[in-house]
C-alpha positions in Angstrom: 207.3 145.9 17.9 209.6 149.0 17.3 212.9 148.4 15.8 216.1 148.6 17.8 218.8 151.5 17.3 222.3 151.6 17.1 223.7 155.2 17.2 227.1 156.1 16.2 228.3 159.1 18.1 226.0 158.4 21.1 227.6 161.1 23.0 227.4 163.9 20.3 224.6 166.4 21.0 222.0 165.1 18.9 222.9 161.6 19.5 222.8 162.0 23.1 219.3 163.6 22.7 218.0 160.5 20.7 219.7 157.9 22.9 217.6 159.9 25.9 214.4 159.6 24.2 214.8 156.0 23.4 215.6 155.2 26.9 213.0 156.9 28.1 210.6 154.8 25.7 212.1 151.7 27.2 213.6 150.9 23.7 216.5 148.7 22.8 219.5 150.7 22.1 223.2 150.5 21.6 225.7 153.8 21.3 229.4 154.0 20.4 231.6 156.6 21.5 235.4 158.0 21.1 235.5 157.9 24.8 237.3 154.6 26.2 236.5 155.8 29.8 232.9 156.0 29.0 232.2 152.7 28.0 229.2 150.4 29.2 226.4 147.7 28.5 224.8 150.2 26.0 228.0 152.2 25.1 230.6 150.7 22.8 234.0 152.0 21.4 234.2 153.2 17.9 236.8 155.5 16.7 235.5 156.9 13.1 239.5 157.7 12.0 240.1 154.0 12.3 236.8 152.0 12.9 236.4 148.8 14.0 233.4 147.1 13.5 231.8 145.1 16.4 229.1 142.2 16.9 225.7 143.6 16.8 223.5 142.4 19.4 220.3 141.8 17.0 219.4 139.6 14.6 216.6 141.7 13.1 216.5 145.0 11.1 217.5 148.0 12.9 218.1 151.9 12.4 221.7 152.9 12.5 221.5 156.4 13.2 225.2 158.2 11.9 225.5 161.3 14.2 229.4 161.2 14.5 231.8 163.1 12.5 234.2 166.2 12.3 231.7 169.2 12.3 234.5 172.2 12.7 234.4 174.0 9.7 237.8 175.4 10.0 239.4 171.8 10.5 237.8 170.7 7.5 239.2 173.8 5.8 242.7 173.5 7.3 243.2 169.7 7.0 241.0 168.6 4.1 242.9 165.1 3.4 242.6 164.3 7.3 238.8 165.2 7.7 238.0 163.7 4.5 239.3 160.2 5.9 236.4 160.8 8.9 233.6 162.5 7.1 233.7 160.3 3.9 236.0 157.3 3.8 234.9 156.3 7.5 231.3 156.8 7.0 231.6 154.7 3.8 233.2 151.8 5.6 230.9 152.1 8.8 227.7 152.4 6.5 229.0 149.0 4.5 229.2 147.3 8.0 226.0 148.2 9.2 224.0 147.5 6.2 225.4 144.2 6.1 224.4 143.7 9.8 220.7 144.7 8.7 220.9 148.6 9.9 218.9 151.1 8.0 221.1 154.0 7.9 220.1 157.7 9.0 222.8 160.2 8.1 222.9 163.5 9.4 223.8 166.1 6.9 224.0 169.9 6.7 222.5 173.2 4.6 226.1 173.4 3.9 225.5 171.2 0.8 224.3 174.3 -0.9 226.5 177.4 -1.4 223.8 179.9 0.5 223.1 182.1 -2.6 219.4 181.4 -2.9 216.8 181.2 0.1 214.7 177.8 0.9 216.3 175.1 -1.2 214.5 172.1 -1.5 215.4 168.1 -1.0 215.4 168.2 -5.2 217.6 170.7 -5.8 221.1 170.0 -6.6 223.7 170.3 -4.3 226.7 172.9 -4.6 228.9 173.2 -1.5 231.7 175.7 -1.6 233.2 175.0 1.8 235.2 171.8 2.5 233.1 170.6 5.0 230.0 170.9 2.6 231.8 168.8 -0.1 232.5 166.1 2.2 229.1 165.7 3.7 227.9 166.1 0.1 230.2 163.1 -1.0 229.1 161.0 2.0 225.5 161.9 1.1 226.0 160.6 -2.5 227.7 157.2 -1.5 224.9 156.3 0.7 222.2 157.0 -1.3 223.5 155.2 -4.5 224.8 152.2 -2.1 221.5 151.1 -0.6 218.4 152.4 1.1 219.2 155.4 3.6 217.5 158.6 5.0 219.8 161.9 4.6 218.7 164.5 7.4 219.7 167.9 6.4 220.0 170.2 9.2 220.3 174.0 9.9 221.8 175.2 13.2 220.7 173.0 16.3 220.9 174.4 19.5 220.8 172.5 22.6 219.5 173.9 26.2 221.6 176.6 27.5 224.1 177.3 24.6 227.5 178.4 25.3 227.3 181.4 23.5 224.2 182.8 25.0 225.9 181.9 28.5 228.8 183.8 27.4 227.0 187.0 26.7 224.7 186.7 29.7 227.9 186.4 32.1 229.6 189.1 30.5 226.5 191.4 30.7 225.9 190.6 34.3 229.6 191.6 35.2 228.9 194.9 33.1 230.8 194.2 29.9 229.5 194.7 26.5 229.0 191.4 24.0 229.9 191.3 20.4 227.6 190.1 17.4 228.3 189.6 14.0 226.2 191.2 11.0 227.3 189.1 8.7 226.7 185.6 9.9 223.4 184.2 9.4 221.8 181.0 10.8 218.4 179.4 11.0 217.8 178.0 14.4 216.3 175.1 15.7 216.0 173.5 18.9 217.5 170.2 19.8 214.1 169.2 21.5 212.5 169.7 18.2 214.8 168.0 16.2 215.5 164.8 17.9 211.5 163.5 17.7 211.8 164.2 13.8 214.9 162.3 13.5 213.4 159.4 15.5 210.3 159.7 13.3 212.4 159.1 10.3 214.2 156.5 11.6 211.4 154.5 13.1 209.8 154.7 9.6 212.6 153.7 7.8 211.9 156.6 5.6 214.3 156.6 2.8 215.7 159.6 0.8 216.6 163.0 1.8 214.8 165.1 4.4 215.4 168.9 5.1 214.7 170.0 8.8 215.4 173.8 9.4 214.7 176.6 11.2 211.8 178.8 10.1 213.9 181.6 8.6 217.6 183.1 8.8 218.6 185.4 11.6 221.9 187.2 11.9 224.0 187.0 15.0 223.5 190.2 15.6 219.5 189.9 15.6 220.0 187.1 18.3 222.0 189.3 20.8 219.0 191.8 20.2 216.3 188.9 21.2 218.6 187.8 23.9 219.0 191.5 25.3 215.3 191.9 25.1 214.4 188.9 27.4 217.3 189.5 29.8 216.1 193.4 29.9 219.4 195.1 28.7 219.6 197.8 26.2 220.9 197.0 22.8 223.5 199.4 23.2 225.3 197.1 25.3 226.2 195.3 21.7 229.3 196.0 19.7 228.1 195.6 16.1 231.3 193.8 14.3 231.8 191.6 11.2 232.6 187.8 10.8 234.8 189.0 7.8 236.8 191.0 10.2 237.5 188.1 12.7 238.8 186.0 10.1 235.6 183.6 9.5 235.9 182.3 5.5 233.5 183.6 3.1 231.9 179.9 2.5 231.3 179.7 6.1 229.1 182.8 5.9 226.1 181.8 4.0 223.6 184.6 3.1 221.1 182.0 3.3 221.1 178.9 5.7 216.8 178.0 5.7 216.0 174.8 4.0 212.5 174.5 2.4 210.6 171.9 5.1 207.6 171.2 2.9 208.2 167.5 2.8 208.7 167.3 6.6 205.5 169.3 7.0 203.4 167.3 4.7 204.6 163.7 5.4 206.0 163.9 9.0 203.9 166.9 10.2 206.8 168.5 11.3 207.1 172.1 11.4 209.8 174.5 12.6 209.1 177.0 15.2 209.4 180.7 14.4 213.0 181.7 15.0 212.0 184.8 17.7 210.4 182.0 19.9 213.5 179.5 19.4 215.6 182.3 20.7 213.7 183.3 23.3 213.3 180.0 24.7 217.1 179.6 24.7 217.5 183.3 26.4 215.2 182.1 29.2 217.1 178.9 29.7 220.4 180.8 30.3 218.6 183.1 32.3 217.1 180.5 34.9 220.5 179.2 35.7 
């Protein structure tokens, strides 16, 4: 029988996608949310800023996905002490509770545990974050790996269906406006629909250790805009080229390389990223079809 799942952050983008998949499969699930107005039979309240454990309904091993946390890079930079309490201290407390109840912890992390100066970092490469968010994720990773079995899943940029940025661009173009796109901000894009099955596979297998799930290659936001405009049949001269640096985005958040080495996931999970252009075309089409 498949293990039950507890999803910490069940209303986060990835957490919600995992919950939806498990529900469709008829699996036993429980999830948490910060929002007290959303509570129900399968949704319990948990505030990472002050976590209060609750009774786990299973007397057997279960998968505990930690998909909650403060993910704003700017918030972590501006409020390091406050965000450290959520992204590190609370994770330590929650992980200890989950393990004491029989949970196998799956922790969602980030490519920003690296500094972005070298391409295709592997799971065995030493971490070297230069952003506050990356340092917090690194600290949480180290605690989890040193204090019991866990799976660390490092992700690059994950896009859900109809992402807000592309919706904004599409709406502007429809009203005759131009759009702005950065030349110096890169990402390795993945679709949420491709990430969720891989995360579930890691959890169901209790696959310990570090895993890299990454887009196929880095692409700038300017390149992203050009692909979208091609799908939407607009001329590329509708793009205003600009830089993230000029808009005040900090250097540690403008990594030259974000794509990670996914050889382990290919070899052991049979998972491979789809090409970045195909990802972006899929997203652009989803926005256009609204």
